[in-house]
C-alpha positions in Angstrom: 2.9 7.5 -13.6 1.1 4.2 -14.6 0.8 1.4 -12.0 3.0 -1.7 -12.4 0.8 -4.8 -12.4 2.4 -8.1 -11.6 0.6 -11.2 -12.6 0.9 -15.0 -12.9 -0.9 -18.1 -13.8 -2.4 -20.4 -11.1 0.5 -22.8 -11.1 3.1 -20.0 -11.1 4.9 -21.2 -14.2 4.1 -17.9 -16.1 4.8 -14.6 -14.6 4.6 -11.1 -16.1 4.4 -7.4 -15.4 2.8 -4.6 -17.3 2.1 -0.9 -16.8 -1.5 0.2 -16.5 -3.3 3.6 -16.4 -6.6 1.8 -15.9 -6.2 -0.6 -13.0 -9.7 -0.7 -11.5 -11.6 -4.0 -12.1 -15.0 -2.4 -12.6 -16.3 -4.3 -15.7 -17.5 -7.9 -15.8 -18.2 -9.5 -19.2 -20.6 -12.4 -19.1 -20.4 -13.3 -22.8 -20.1 -17.0 -23.8 -16.4 -16.6 -24.5 -15.6 -15.0 -21.1 -17.7 -17.5 -19.3 -16.2 -20.5 -21.0 -12.6 -19.5 -20.8 -12.7 -17.4 -17.6 -15.3 -19.4 -15.5 -19.0 -19.4 -15.0 -19.2 -15.8 -13.8 -17.3 -14.3 -16.7 -14.1 -12.3 -16.9 -12.9 -8.9 -15.6 -10.3 -7.3 -17.9 -8.1 -4.3 -17.0 -6.4 -2.0 -19.4 -2.6 -1.8 -19.9 0.1 -0.4 -22.2 1.0 -3.3 -24.6 4.5 -2.2 -25.2 5.3 -2.4 -21.5 4.5 -6.2 -21.2 7.4 -8.0 -19.6 7.2 -11.8 -19.4 9.5 -12.6 -16.5 9.1 -16.3 -16.4 7.7 -19.2 -18.4 7.4 -17.7 -21.9 7.5 -21.1 -23.5 4.4 -22.2 -21.6 2.2 -19.4 -23.0 -0.5 -20.4 -25.4 -2.9 -18.3 -27.5 -6.6 -18.9 -28.1 -8.5 -17.1 -30.8 -12.2 -17.4 -29.9 -14.9 -18.6 -32.3 -17.6 -16.0 -32.8 -21.2 -17.0 -33.5 -20.3 -20.7 -33.2 -22.5 -23.2 -34.9 -24.2 -20.5 -37.0 -23.8 -19.4 -40.7 -22.0 -16.3 -39.3 -19.2 -18.3 -37.5 -15.8 -16.6 -37.6 -12.5 -16.4 -35.7 -12.0 -13.4 -33.4 -9.2 -11.0 -34.1 -8.4 -10.9 -30.3 -6.0 -13.4 -28.8 -6.5 -14.7 -25.3 -3.2 -15.7 -23.7 -3.1 -18.6 -21.2 -0.7 -20.9 -19.4 -0.3 -24.2 -21.2 0.3 -26.1 -17.9 -2.7 -24.9 -15.8 -4.9 -23.1 -18.4 -5.2 -19.9 -16.4 -6.1 -16.9 -18.5 -3.5 -14.2 -18.5 -4.3 -11.3 -20.9 -6.2 -10.5 -24.1 -4.6 -8.7 -27.0 -6.1 -7.5 -30.3 -4.0 -6.2 -33.2 -6.9 -3.8 -34.0 -5.7 -1.8 -30.9 -1.9 -2.4 -30.9 -1.2 0.0 -28.0 -3.6 -1.9 -25.6 -3.3 -5.1 -23.6 -6.1 -6.4 -21.3 -4.8 -8.4 -18.4 -7.4 -10.6 -16.7 -7.9 -9.2 -13.2 -7.8 -12.8 -12.0 -4.2 -13.1 -13.0 -3.0 -10.0 -11.1 -1.1 -10.7 -7.9 0.3 -7.2 -7.0 -0.8 -4.6 -6.2 -4.1 -5.6 -4.6 -6.7 -4.3 -6.9 -9.2 -1.8 -5.6 -12.8 -2.7 -5.3 -15.0 -0.6 -7.6 -17.9 1.3 -6.1 -20.1 0.0 -8.9 -19.8 -2.8 -11.3 -20.5 -2.5 -15.0 -21.9 -5.8 -16.4 -21.7 -6.2 -20.2 -23.0 -8.8 -22.7 -26.1 -9.7 -20.7 -27.6 -10.8 -24.0 -25.6 -14.0 -23.9 -25.8 -14.7 -20.2 -27.7 -17.9 -19.3 -30.2 -17.8 -16.4 -28.1 -19.8 -14.0 -25.3 -17.2 -13.9 -25.8 -14.8 -11.0 -24.7 -11.2 -11.2 -22.5 -9.8 -8.3 -24.3 -8.1 -5.4 -24.1 -4.4 -4.9 -24.5 -1.4 -7.2 -24.2 -2.1 -10.9 -25.0 -1.0 -14.3 -26.0 -3.6 -16.9 -25.9 -3.7 -20.7 -27.2 -6.2 -23.2 -24.1 -5.5 -25.4 -21.4 -3.1 -24.3 -21.7 0.0 -22.2 -21.1 3.5 -23.7 -17.7 4.0 -22.1 -14.3 2.5 -22.9 -12.1 1.3 -20.0 -10.1 4.5 -20.4 -13.1 6.8 -20.5 -14.6 5.1 -17.5 -11.4 5.5 -15.5 -11.0 9.2 -16.5 -14.7 9.9 -15.7 -14.3 8.4 -12.2 -11.0 10.0 -11.4 -9.2 6.6 -11.5 -7.0 7.1 -14.5 -3.3 7.0 -13.7 -1.1 9.0 -16.1 
């Protein structure tokens, strides 16, 4: 059975829970969007089942940001994905993209319970947009200029971490 993740924003105004079959925070994205909205080091997203999202508190304080892709270039566009955040403290909560309506991607930083398990190895993606001052985490890692070859679900299944 999938694991129930319970999350909140920094100030505690927004609280939610969602079921996840892919709860290991193994992948760090260091793209410009994740660094600017999630912090200098980037963001770690988990996978969850979108239809199980339950906002238990603070729904009216939830905001949505649609990132600008290729900003300040002739190819500038608006992302289809929606990054959800608390309007009071600006903490990032989850990402949703209508292209994959069954999926929701909670930010690992928003999860309070259960304590997330440390991965044996980190996968770092989008190194092509990482500035030199951003340091990668210590320990074993795989790095990719763009995205790695495995989805969150495939990675969890391959490593025996998928929870049905």
